[in-house]
C-alpha positions in Angstrom: 50.9 341.2 -112.0 48.1 340.9 -114.9 47.2 336.9 -115.5 48.1 337.7 -118.9 51.8 338.1 -118.0 51.3 335.9 -115.7 50.6 332.8 -118.2 53.0 334.2 -120.9 55.9 334.0 -118.1 55.1 330.3 -117.9 56.6 330.0 -120.8 58.8 332.4 -121.6 62.2 333.6 -119.7 64.0 336.9 -121.6 67.0 338.6 -119.7 66.8 342.5 -121.2 69.9 344.7 -120.1 68.8 347.9 -119.8 71.6 349.6 -120.3 74.1 348.8 -122.9 74.6 350.6 -126.3 74.7 348.5 -129.8 78.1 347.3 -129.9 79.6 346.9 -133.7 82.5 344.4 -134.2 85.4 346.5 -136.0 86.4 344.6 -139.0 89.9 346.3 -138.7 91.0 345.3 -142.3 93.4 348.1 -142.2 94.7 347.7 -138.8 93.4 351.6 -138.4 93.3 352.4 -134.6 91.2 355.0 -134.9 88.5 352.5 -136.5 88.0 350.8 -133.0 87.1 352.2 -129.3 84.3 354.1 -128.3 82.4 357.2 -129.5 79.6 358.8 -129.6 77.4 359.7 -132.7 76.2 362.5 -134.7 72.2 362.6 -132.0 74.9 362.1 -128.9 74.6 357.7 -128.5 77.4 356.5 -127.3 79.2 352.9 -129.2 81.4 351.0 -129.3 83.5 348.8 -131.8 86.1 346.0 -130.7 88.9 345.7 -132.8 89.6 341.6 -133.5 93.0 340.2 -133.4 92.7 336.5 -132.9 95.8 335.4 -133.0 97.9 338.6 -131.0 100.3 339.1 -133.5 99.0 342.9 -134.4 99.3 343.7 -130.6 102.8 342.3 -130.4 104.0 344.1 -133.2 103.1 347.3 -132.1 104.4 346.5 -128.7 107.9 345.8 -130.6 107.5 349.0 -132.2 107.2 350.7 -128.9 110.0 349.3 -127.6 112.4 350.3 -130.1 111.4 353.5 -130.2 110.9 354.3 -126.3 114.4 355.5 -124.8 115.1 352.9 -122.5 115.2 354.0 -118.8 111.1 354.6 -119.9 110.5 351.2 -121.6 112.0 349.1 -118.6 109.5 348.1 -115.7 110.6 349.9 -112.7 108.7 348.6 -109.4 108.5 352.0 -107.4 108.4 354.9 -110.3 108.4 358.3 -109.0 106.5 361.4 -110.6 106.5 365.2 -108.7 102.8 366.8 -109.4 104.7 369.8 -109.1 107.8 369.3 -111.6 105.4 368.2 -114.1 102.9 371.1 -114.3 106.0 372.9 -115.2 107.0 370.7 -117.8 103.7 370.7 -119.1 103.6 374.9 -118.5 106.8 374.6 -120.6 105.5 372.6 -123.4 102.3 374.8 -123.5 104.1 377.8 -124.1 106.4 376.7 -127.0 103.1 375.6 -128.8 104.6 371.9 -130.0 102.1 369.6 -128.5 102.4 367.5 -125.0 105.4 365.0 -125.3 103.6 361.5 -125.4 105.7 360.3 -121.6 103.9 363.1 -119.9 100.8 362.4 -121.8 101.3 358.5 -120.0 102.8 360.0 -116.7 105.8 358.3 -117.5 104.3 354.9 -117.8 103.0 354.3 -114.4 100.3 351.7 -114.3 98.9 352.3 -111.0 99.3 354.5 -108.0 100.3 353.2 -104.9 101.8 356.0 -103.0 101.4 359.8 -102.3 104.5 361.5 -100.7 104.6 364.9 -99.5 108.4 366.5 -98.5 107.6 369.7 -96.8 112.2 370.5 -98.1 111.6 370.7 -102.1 107.7 371.2 -101.5 107.0 368.1 -103.9 104.0 366.1 -103.9 104.7 362.9 -105.6 103.1 360.2 -106.9 104.4 356.5 -106.9 103.9 353.2 -108.5 104.6 350.4 -110.7 105.6 351.6 -114.4 106.7 350.4 -117.9 106.7 351.1 -121.6 103.5 352.0 -123.0 101.6 351.7 -126.7 98.2 351.8 -127.5 96.4 348.8 -127.8 94.3 347.8 -131.0 91.2 349.8 -129.4 93.4 353.0 -128.9 93.9 352.3 -124.9 97.5 352.9 -123.5 98.8 349.7 -122.3 101.8 348.5 -120.6 104.4 346.6 -122.9 105.2 344.4 -120.6 102.3 343.7 -118.3 99.4 345.0 -121.1 98.0 346.8 -118.0 96.6 350.2 -118.7 98.6 353.2 -118.5 97.6 356.3 -116.1 96.9 359.1 -118.4 97.4 362.6 -117.5 94.0 364.2 -118.7 92.5 361.7 -116.2 94.6 362.9 -113.3 94.1 366.4 -114.4 90.3 365.9 -113.7 90.7 364.3 -110.8 92.7 367.2 -109.5 91.0 369.4 -110.6 87.8 367.7 -108.5 90.3 368.0 -105.2 92.1 371.4 -106.0 93.2 373.7 -103.5 90.1 376.2 -103.7 87.0 373.4 -103.9 85.6 371.1 -101.1 85.4 368.6 -103.5 82.3 366.5 -104.7 80.7 364.0 -102.6 80.3 361.6 -105.2 81.6 361.1 -109.0 79.9 358.7 -111.0 78.2 357.8 -113.9 74.6 356.1 -114.1 72.9 354.6 -117.1 69.0 354.5 -116.9 66.0 353.7 -118.5 63.6 356.7 -118.8 60.1 356.0 -116.9 58.8 356.4 -120.0 60.2 353.7 -121.4 59.6 351.6 -118.4 55.8 352.4 -118.9 55.6 351.2 -122.6 57.4 348.0 -121.5 54.8 346.9 -119.0 52.7 348.0 -121.3 53.9 345.9 -124.1 53.6 343.0 -121.9 50.4 342.9 -120.9 49.0 343.1 -124.8 50.9 340.0 -125.4 48.3 337.6 -126.4 47.1 334.6 -123.5 47.9 332.1 -126.3 50.9 329.6 -125.9 54.6 331.2 -126.9 56.8 329.1 -128.6 60.7 329.3 -128.7 60.5 330.5 -132.5 58.2 334.2 -130.4 61.3 335.0 -128.9 62.4 337.3 -131.5 59.5 339.6 -132.2 58.6 339.7 -128.4 62.0 340.9 -127.2 62.3 343.1 -130.4 58.8 345.1 -128.8 60.0 345.3 -125.6 63.3 346.9 -127.4 61.3 349.6 -129.1 59.1 350.1 -126.3 62.2 351.0 -123.8 63.8 353.3 -126.2 66.9 354.6 -125.5 68.6 355.0 -122.1 69.7 358.0 -120.2 73.4 358.5 -119.4 74.2 360.6 -116.2 77.6 362.0 -115.1 78.0 363.6 -111.7 80.9 365.1 -110.4 83.3 365.6 -113.0 82.7 367.3 -117.0 80.8 364.4 -119.5 82.7 365.6 -122.1 86.3 364.4 -120.5 88.5 361.2 -121.1 87.5 360.3 -117.5 83.5 359.9 -117.8 83.8 358.2 -120.9 85.9 355.2 -118.9 83.3 354.8 -116.2 80.6 354.5 -119.0 82.3 352.2 -120.9 82.8 349.9 -117.6 79.7 350.0 -116.5 77.3 348.8 -119.8 80.8 346.1 -120.5 79.9 345.2 -116.8 76.2 344.6 -117.3 77.1 343.1 -120.8 78.8 340.1 -119.3 75.9 339.7 -116.5 73.9 339.0 -118.9 75.8 336.9 -121.2 76.3 339.5 -123.7 80.3 339.8 -123.6 82.5 336.7 -122.4 85.1 338.0 -120.3 88.2 336.6 -120.8 88.5 335.0 -117.0 85.8 332.8 -115.7 83.0 334.8 -114.5 79.8 333.3 -114.6 76.8 335.6 -115.6 74.1 336.5 -113.9 71.7 334.7 -116.1 74.2 331.7 -116.0 73.6 331.6 -112.6 69.7 332.8 -112.1 67.1 329.6 -111.2 63.5 329.6 -112.3 61.3 331.2 -109.6 64.2 332.9 -108.2 63.2 336.0 -108.9 60.0 338.0 -109.3 59.2 338.5 -113.0 58.7 342.5 -112.6 62.1 342.9 -110.3 65.3 344.4 -112.1 68.5 344.1 -110.2 71.4 347.0 -110.9 74.9 346.9 -110.3 77.5 349.8 -108.7 81.4 349.9 -109.3 81.9 351.3 -105.9 85.7 352.1 -104.6 86.8 349.6 -101.8 87.1 351.7 -98.9 89.0 350.0 -96.3 91.8 350.3 -99.0 94.2 353.5 -97.4 96.9 353.3 -95.1 98.6 356.4 -93.8 101.7 357.2 -91.9 101.5 359.8 -88.7 102.8 362.3 -89.3 100.2 362.2 -92.4 103.4 362.6 -95.2 102.9 359.0 -96.8 99.4 357.5 -98.3 99.5 353.9 -99.5 96.7 352.6 -101.5 96.4 348.2 -101.6 94.1 345.9 -103.0 92.6 346.3 -106.4 90.2 348.5 -104.9 87.1 347.9 -106.5 84.1 346.3 -105.9 81.0 345.5 -107.5 78.1 345.5 -105.4 73.8 344.9 -106.2 70.5 346.3 -105.3 67.0 345.0 -106.3 64.1 347.0 -107.5 60.5 346.4 -108.7 59.3 348.0 -111.7 55.9 349.3 -111.8 52.9 349.7 -114.2 53.1 353.0 -115.0 57.5 352.9 -115.0 58.3 353.3 -111.5 61.1 351.7 -109.7 61.1 350.9 -106.4 63.7 349.8 -104.0 63.3 345.7 -102.4 65.3 343.9 -99.8 65.2 341.6 -101.5 68.6 339.2 -102.1 69.0 337.4 -105.4 71.3 334.6 -104.9 72.1 335.2 -108.8 73.0 338.4 -108.5 74.6 338.0 -105.3 77.2 335.4 -107.2 77.5 337.8 -110.1 78.8 340.4 -108.2 80.5 339.4 -105.8 82.6 336.9 -108.0 83.0 340.1 -110.1 84.7 341.4 -107.4 87.3 338.4 -106.4 88.2 338.7 -110.5 88.9 342.0 -110.4 92.7 342.3 -110.8 92.9 339.1 -112.6 90.1 340.7 -115.2 91.7 344.2 -115.2 94.9 343.1 -116.2 93.4 341.2 -119.5 90.6 344.5 -120.0 92.0 347.3 -120.2 89.2 349.4 -118.7 88.7 347.9 -115.8 92.4 349.1 -115.1 91.5 352.1 -116.3 88.7 352.4 -114.0 90.9 351.5 -110.8 93.3 353.8 -111.7 90.3 356.6 -112.5 89.3 355.3 -108.6 93.1 355.8 -107.4 93.6 359.0 -108.9 90.4 360.6 -107.0 91.5 358.7 -103.8 94.1 360.2 -104.1 93.5 363.5 -104.9 91.0 363.2 -102.3 94.2 362.8 -99.8 96.4 365.6 -101.0 93.6 368.2 -100.8 92.4 366.9 -96.8 96.2 367.2 -96.0 96.6 370.5 -97.5 99.1 370.1 -99.4 98.3 372.6 -102.2 98.8 375.9 -98.9 102.0 373.8 -97.8 103.9 373.5 -101.1 102.4 376.9 -103.1 101.1 374.0 -105.7 97.8 375.7 -107.3 97.4 373.3 -109.9 99.0 376.1 -112.2 98.4 374.8 -115.8 96.6 371.8 -114.8 93.7 374.0 -113.3 93.5 376.3 -116.7 90.9 374.6 -119.2 92.0 377.5 -121.7 96.0 376.4 -121.2 95.2 372.7 -120.8 91.9 371.4 -121.9 90.6 368.2 -121.1 87.0 368.5 -121.6 87.1 367.8 -125.5 84.9 365.3 -126.0 81.3 364.8 -127.0 79.4 364.4 -123.7 77.4 360.8 -124.2 73.4 361.3 -123.7 72.0 358.1 -124.3 73.0 354.9 -125.0 70.6 352.1 -127.1 68.9 349.0 -125.2 70.6 345.8 -125.1 68.7 342.7 -125.4 69.8 339.0 -124.8 66.4 336.3 -124.3 66.9 332.6 -122.8 64.6 330.2 -121.9 64.4 329.6 -118.3 61.7 328.2 -116.1 58.9 331.0 -115.6 60.3 334.0 -114.5 61.3 337.3 -117.0 64.6 338.0 -115.6 65.4 342.1 -115.5 69.0 343.0 -115.1 69.1 347.0 -115.3 71.0 350.5 -114.6 73.2 351.1 -111.8 76.2 352.3 -112.3 79.7 353.8 -110.6 79.6 355.7 -107.5 82.8 357.0 -106.3 83.0 358.9 -102.4 86.6 359.5 -102.5 86.4 360.9 -99.1 84.8 357.7 -97.2 88.2 356.1 -98.1 89.5 358.7 -95.9 87.3 358.6 -92.8 88.8 357.1 -90.0 86.7 354.0 -90.1 88.5 352.8 -93.4 91.9 354.8 -93.0 94.8 351.8 -91.2 97.3 353.4 -89.3 100.9 352.8 -90.2 101.8 350.9 -86.5 105.0 349.5 -87.7 106.1 352.6 -89.5 106.9 350.7 -93.0 105.2 353.6 -94.8 107.4 356.6 -92.7 110.2 354.6 -94.1 109.4 354.2 -97.7 109.1 357.9 -98.3 111.8 358.5 -95.8 113.9 356.6 -98.5 113.5 358.3 -101.6 116.0 361.2 -102.3 114.9 364.3 -104.3 118.1 365.2 -104.2 120.0 364.2 -107.4 117.3 365.2 -109.5 118.1 367.5 -112.7 117.0 370.3 -113.7 113.5 369.9 -115.0 113.3 366.4 -114.4 110.1 365.2 -113.1 110.0 361.2 -112.7 112.6 358.9 -111.7 113.3 355.8 -110.6 
């Protein structure tokens, strides 16, 4: 590395996140929920506004209002609410035909906030999703959450994306995910900026100008979505979860649970000055249990891991994988994984990400077990973008670079890149699937009756 850079770094340690959008805190003075949340501007740059509710009173009022208008049977918490996909599709098709819009209970999947089971009933040909549920309300950032627990509510649009990905007439994608990465040109420009800094001593007061120069050199970063349409809410959730995780990693966002950031744990001299950290959300693939007859599947645990990888940046802007193990990165990713369930209950986007992973694994299981052919269910309007459009949002193309500067020893810390990688089929390989040896799962499936459902009824407790 250039001698000038080595001398410079003996004075300064700068932590960069080469990923995240600029974040504007929404004042939300008129309490308009549309003013908050994630959005894409006219140039395709992904941005976010966060609503403010320091006392919690605004959200409390929303919950009370929602509870007053929701039907009692829909609002009450349920340990095991069941949704028949076949019957739901028929109900949605009828609503589409009438042209009056899709009812909120359908959009919110009757308040499901997890997928715990997938069942198939040969006698009635129903494909059933089941899990905990409760009433639902839009939070101040526009996310549908439970009126009791605050956990994210499953969305019909996201489920349709998953079902289309693993539908009756496709093999399904090998990977669904998102990546947010600096350009090669940006990394090369960054190297040139660092190398051009004079050899004179650097004081803390110089930090801002140096960081600004680095940020300008990097420019915006590219958002890449794989396996599904980038124009979906599904894609938006993956992007938001990814960049907010990295904001936590470099200390620019304080999580509501105790997750020490990467920069808190990094020690002087613990990482090379041209090294980068990449963090990825992946499924916890050993989360599936299957009955011997294949008529029941259970998802267990939080289902999400955060893993890390190290890379080196060349002067030309290239990236090379290394075998280095960074202790601070490992501590950050392992703690994030351990606390994921708790975090998902406090920050809706992480609950949404877990739900997306569960939906993809459930859809892959339905396809693998050939439930579509056995039931004669071809997804109906769910498979038809013209009849039920879900690709309705502007695709995020770039995000702005976010930078955090700290003084710590003599190393430049650059955690960058990463994303979300979901290989749903991997969760269903023999090495990952657990057998229902005691038959509890099979008994749960058999203990659910569909005989007394009323005409048009698509969910029940």
